[in-house]
Each structure stands twice: as C-alpha cells, then as structure tokens.
C-alpha positions in Angstrom: 185.7 3.8 113.4 184.0 2.4 116.5 180.9 0.3 117.1 180.0 0.3 113.4 180.2 4.1 113.2 182.5 6.4 111.2 183.0 9.8 112.6 184.4 12.9 110.8 185.1 16.1 112.7 184.7 19.7 111.7 188.4 20.4 112.0 189.2 17.7 109.5 187.0 19.5 107.0 188.5 22.9 107.6 191.9 21.6 106.8 190.8 21.4 103.1 190.1 25.2 102.9 192.8 27.5 101.5 193.7 30.9 102.9 191.9 32.5 99.9 188.8 30.4 100.7 188.8 31.6 104.3 189.2 35.2 103.2 186.3 34.8 100.8 184.1 33.3 103.5 185.1 36.1 105.9 184.0 38.7 103.4 180.6 37.2 103.1 180.3 36.8 106.9 180.9 40.5 107.2 178.4 41.4 104.5 175.7 39.2 106.1 176.3 40.8 109.5 175.5 44.1 107.9 172.4 42.6 106.2 171.0 41.5 109.5 170.8 45.1 110.7 168.1 45.7 108.0 165.9 42.9 109.3 164.8 44.7 112.5 163.2 47.0 111.8 162.6 45.8 108.3 164.0 48.0 105.6 163.0 46.4 102.2 165.3 48.8 100.2 168.3 47.9 102.4 167.5 44.2 102.3 167.4 44.2 98.5 170.6 46.3 98.3 172.5 43.9 100.6 171.4 40.7 98.9 172.2 42.1 95.5 175.7 42.9 96.7 176.1 39.4 98.3 174.8 37.7 95.1 177.4 39.5 93.0 180.2 38.6 95.5 179.2 34.9 95.5 179.0 34.9 91.7 182.5 36.3 91.5 183.8 33.7 94.0 182.1 30.8 92.2 183.6 31.9 88.9 186.9 30.9 90.2 185.7 27.4 91.1 184.5 25.6 88.0 183.2 22.6 89.9 180.7 24.7 91.8 177.7 25.2 89.5 174.9 27.5 90.6 171.8 27.5 88.5 171.3 31.3 88.4 175.0 31.9 87.7 175.2 29.3 84.9 171.9 29.7 83.0 170.5 32.3 80.7 168.8 35.4 82.3 165.3 34.1 81.4 165.8 31.1 83.7 166.6 33.1 86.8 163.0 34.1 87.5 162.1 30.4 87.5 164.8 29.6 90.1 163.8 32.7 92.2 160.2 31.7 92.2 160.9 28.1 93.2 163.3 29.0 96.0 161.0 31.7 97.3 158.2 29.2 97.7 160.5 26.7 99.4 161.8 29.3 101.8 158.4 30.7 102.7 157.2 29.8 106.2 153.6 29.6 104.8 154.5 26.8 102.3 152.8 23.7 103.5 154.0 20.1 103.2 152.3 19.3 99.9 153.5 22.5 98.2 157.0 21.9 99.6 157.1 18.5 97.9 155.8 20.0 94.7 158.4 22.7 94.5 161.2 20.3 95.6 160.3 18.2 92.5 160.5 21.3 90.4 163.9 22.2 91.8 165.4 18.8 91.0 164.0 18.8 87.5 165.8 22.1 86.9 169.0 20.8 88.5 168.9 17.7 86.2 168.6 20.0 83.2 171.6 22.0 84.4 173.8 19.0 84.8 172.8 16.8 81.9 170.9 18.5 79.1 171.8 22.2 79.0 175.1 21.5 77.2 174.9 21.5 73.4 175.0 18.1 71.8 175.0 17.1 68.2 173.2 13.9 69.0 169.5 13.8 69.7 167.3 11.0 71.0 163.7 10.5 70.0 160.6 9.4 72.0 157.7 7.9 70.1 154.5 7.7 72.1 151.1 6.3 71.4 148.4 8.9 72.1 144.8 8.4 73.3 143.6 9.5 69.8 142.6 6.4 67.8 140.4 7.9 65.0 140.7 7.4 62.1 143.7 5.3 63.1 145.9 5.0 66.2 147.9 8.2 66.4 151.6 8.5 67.5 153.8 11.5 68.2 157.5 12.0 68.0 159.5 14.2 70.5 163.2 15.0 70.3 165.3 15.0 73.5 169.0 15.2 74.2 170.9 11.9 74.1 172.4 11.6 77.5 172.8 7.9 77.7 176.6 8.1 78.0 176.3 10.5 81.0 173.7 8.4 82.9 174.3 4.8 82.1 176.6 4.0 85.0 174.9 6.2 87.6 174.3 5.0 91.2 172.0 7.0 93.5 173.8 7.5 96.9 171.2 8.4 99.5 172.2 10.2 102.7 169.0 9.5 104.7 166.6 10.8 105.6 165.8 14.2 104.0 167.7 13.0 100.9 165.4 10.1 100.2 162.7 11.8 98.1 165.2 14.1 96.2 167.2 11.0 95.3 164.1 9.3 94.0 163.3 12.4 91.9 166.8 12.4 90.3 166.6 8.7 89.6 163.3 9.2 87.9 164.7 12.0 85.8 167.6 9.6 84.7 165.1 6.9 83.9 162.9 9.3 81.8 165.9 10.5 79.7 167.4 7.1 79.3 166.7 5.3 76.0 166.8 2.0 77.9 164.5 3.0 80.8 167.5 2.7 83.1 166.6 2.6 86.8 169.6 3.5 88.9 170.9 1.2 91.7 170.7 2.7 95.1 173.0 2.9 98.0 171.6 4.1 101.4 173.8 5.7 104.0 172.6 6.4 107.5 174.5 9.6 108.1 173.8 12.3 110.7 175.5 15.2 112.4 175.7 15.8 116.1 173.4 18.8 116.5 174.4 19.2 120.2 177.6 20.7 118.9 178.4 24.0 117.2 179.6 24.5 113.6 183.3 24.7 114.7 183.3 21.4 116.5 180.6 19.5 114.6 180.9 15.7 114.2 179.4 13.7 111.3 178.4 10.1 112.1 178.0 7.4 109.5 176.1 4.5 111.0 177.1 1.4 109.1 174.7 -0.9 110.9 171.7 1.0 109.5 173.1 1.6 106.0 172.4 -0.5 103.0 174.9 -0.6 100.1 176.8 -3.1 97.9 180.4 -2.0 97.3 180.5 -3.8 93.9 177.6 -1.6 92.7 179.7 1.5 93.4 183.2 0.8 92.2 184.0 2.7 89.0 180.5 4.2 88.7 179.2 7.7 88.6 177.9 8.5 92.1 174.9 10.8 92.3 174.0 12.4 95.6 170.9 14.6 96.1 170.3 16.4 99.3 168.0 19.5 99.7 170.6 21.3 101.7 174.4 21.4 101.7 175.5 23.4 104.8 178.9 22.2 105.8 179.6 19.4 103.3 180.5 17.1 106.2 178.0 14.3 105.5 179.1 13.9 101.8 182.8 14.0 102.6 182.3 11.4 105.4 180.5 9.0 103.1 182.9 9.4 100.2 186.1 9.2 102.3 184.8 6.0 103.9 184.1 4.3 100.6 187.5 5.4 99.2 189.1 3.8 102.3 187.4 0.5 101.3 189.2 0.7 98.0 186.1 1.8 96.1 186.7 4.6 93.6 184.0 6.6 91.7 184.4 7.5 88.1 182.7 10.8 89.0 180.6 12.4 91.8 177.7 14.8 91.3 176.1 16.5 94.3 172.7 18.2 93.8 171.3 20.7 96.3 168.4 23.0 96.3 170.3 25.4 98.6 174.0 25.3 99.4 176.1 27.4 101.6 179.3 28.6 100.0 181.4 27.1 102.7 180.0 23.6 102.2 180.6 23.7 98.4 184.2 24.9 98.9 184.9 22.2 101.4 183.5 19.5 99.2 185.3 20.5 96.0 188.6 20.9 97.9 188.2 17.6 99.6 186.9 15.6 96.6 188.7 16.6 93.4 186.3 14.6 91.2 183.1 16.0 92.6 181.0 18.7 91.0 178.4 20.5 93.2 175.2 21.6 91.5 172.9 24.0 93.4 169.8 25.9 92.5 170.6 28.7 94.9 173.7 29.7 96.9 173.4 31.2 100.4 176.2 33.2 101.9 176.8 32.0 105.5 176.2 29.5 108.3 175.3 30.4 111.8 177.1 29.0 114.9 174.9 25.9 114.9 175.8 25.2 111.2 172.4 26.1 109.8 172.3 27.9 106.4 171.3 31.5 106.6 168.8 32.7 105.4 168.1 29.0 104.5 164.7 27.3 104.5 164.6 25.5 107.9 164.8 21.7 108.3 164.2 20.4 104.8 164.0 16.8 106.0 161.1 17.6 108.4 159.4 19.8 105.7 159.6 16.9 103.2 158.9 14.0 105.5 157.3 15.3 108.6 158.8 15.0 112.0 159.8 11.7 113.6 158.8 10.9 117.1 161.9 11.0 119.3 160.8 7.7 120.9 160.1 5.8 117.6 161.9 7.1 114.6 160.7 5.6 111.3 162.8 3.2 109.4 163.3 3.4 105.6 160.2 1.2 104.8 158.0 3.2 107.2 159.2 6.5 105.7 158.4 5.3 102.2 154.9 4.1 103.3 154.2 7.6 104.7 154.8 9.2 101.3 151.4 7.9 100.3 149.9 6.6 97.1 150.7 9.6 94.8 154.4 9.5 95.5 154.8 5.7 95.6 152.9 5.4 92.3 155.0 8.0 90.6 158.3 6.5 91.7 157.4 2.8 91.7 160.5 1.7 89.9 162.8 3.6 92.3 160.9 2.2 95.3 161.2 -1.3 94.0 165.0 -0.9 93.7 165.2 0.5 97.2 163.0 -2.2 98.7 165.0 -4.9 97.0 168.2 -3.5 98.4 166.9 -3.1 102.0 165.2 -6.5 102.0 168.3 -8.2 100.7 170.0 -7.2 104.0 167.3 -8.6 106.2 
C-alpha cells in the first residue's frame, strides 16, 4: 500500500488458478478462436453451432464448481428465454441509455430470485396491501412471498464504484422489498479501478482509500453483497475483500452478482475467496488481451451512467444527481443511506 492506495497485480490472481482451471480456460480460448472465423464473413449457422458448443462446455465446467451459479444453468428451461432476451438487449449496440437501465433492472431482479427465492422453503411471508378500491368499504389484498429474512437481515451492500452504483441500489431495493421489516442495507463504497493502459496478463487493480467511504464495524461478521454489471478478471473484488480481511474484518458470507461474467473471473474469485458465491445471468467464454469480456457488452459503466469528462470526473453525489428524478424517487431509501454515509466523512 502506498499513498492511500492498495494495488493487486494480475500475477497474484493467477496464482489461485489450478492446472485444471488453466486447461479449461485454454479449451474455451481455442473454441472462441474458431468462432471468430465465422464473424467475417458472417455465417449465422456456424455462429450458432460454435456458441452452442461453448455453452455446453461452460455448463460442464461450472457443474464442477458449486459456488459459480449461472442463471441459465441453474433454472428451469422456461426461464432461459427470459435470460436470453434480457442479455440480447443489453448486448445490442442499438440499445440506448434508458433501455439499458431498464434491462439492467430486469437482470438484477432475476439474479435476486436465483440467489434468495428460488430454493424451496416451507415458510412463507405475507404482504397485506391497501388497494385504491374503497367501495363499498376499503379493500385489502394478501400476497404470499418467500420468507427470506434470515438470508438478508445482515446484508451490507459493497459498492465498487462507479458502474456498480446503480446495480447495488437495485439489489438493496430488492432486499428491502422482500424484508418483513423494510430493511435498508448499509452501504460501503470502494473506489476501485484497474489500470487500462496495461494488458490482461500484467493488469493492476487500484483501491483508492482516500475516495472510499466505509465503516469497518458495519462489515464485520456480516453478509457482503457485491453487484457489478461485469466480472471480467475478478481482480477488483479480490482486491477489496483481501484488503478488508487484512484489517481483521471477516464476512459471514460473500455474494457477487453480475449480469455477465467471464469464466476466468469467476474461477479466480471462487479460488481466492472460499466463502464467496458468484451469481451471473450469463457466462461468456473468454477475455481479450486488454481484459475485456468477449463477446461482452461494452463498457457497462458508461452505458449505465454516461461518460465522465476526463478533466472533471463526477463524484458520488454528482453521479446520483445525474440519475434523475425517476431513479432517485424509486431508490430514495438507498440514496439516503448512501448520502448519510458519504456526508459523514465530510
């Protein structure tokens, strides 16, 4: 650590991978290299054939790693079309900012269901709501929901700024909506970035403590929840968690939620962090030399938040303000928790 920064290097991450992991990753690298040949000129039949083969290969690999949960590998057949539709809209270069935010919300609602409500439970909770119908008397309705209080009551949202801010708010909102006590998670904000001047094989991950906001007491012994649209290399998450552990802070569990994850990132995380489970809506096979997921969906942070000016990057309060009234109104409890945290450091 130097100058308030914690740095993790790519070679530190690769040390967690086993020889079997490396062979699995190599097999997918070779398969994707063959797939690229069908992109130019475009051969739809070959593209479909190659992606089907890679999907089956990734499913076989993930079946050997119980802490890697892929939505389309874990859920019933009928749910796969929903995941495919959401991911296809997020990938599409024609999907604009508003649509990208909408489908991101859809994605995280599905991931919450996968992690918290899909498992059978004998206990059910009830929601009693007053409806707008008041004739002949005020009407009420009862709806049954899974009782997940024990799973969510000690959750803390750990936000790896900046693309992770809105997904973290969505997950916190889902926790609040399923809680019988209207539980709003505490937040911990970590300013973590990777050095994009470097390649995948010598990448560095930089945790800037001066621009992070978190209380260690809020994290110790709690269930840490991370939500980031993309998990490429796993480096950012491992950097944050390893730093906290070095401070003597231990989680009860860690959950990492991604819209798209590269297999390499998921393998690194679950090898490096034995109490972490990775939940992803869609698994992609490989990274390119710059550590971008292929086929991926571009820079998810920019597509969610818009681009920052290089000369005047937005701080957390400015970023929240730019979400606009619809988002700030929907997530007002989450935003209040974040603002109270940040302002407490000022």
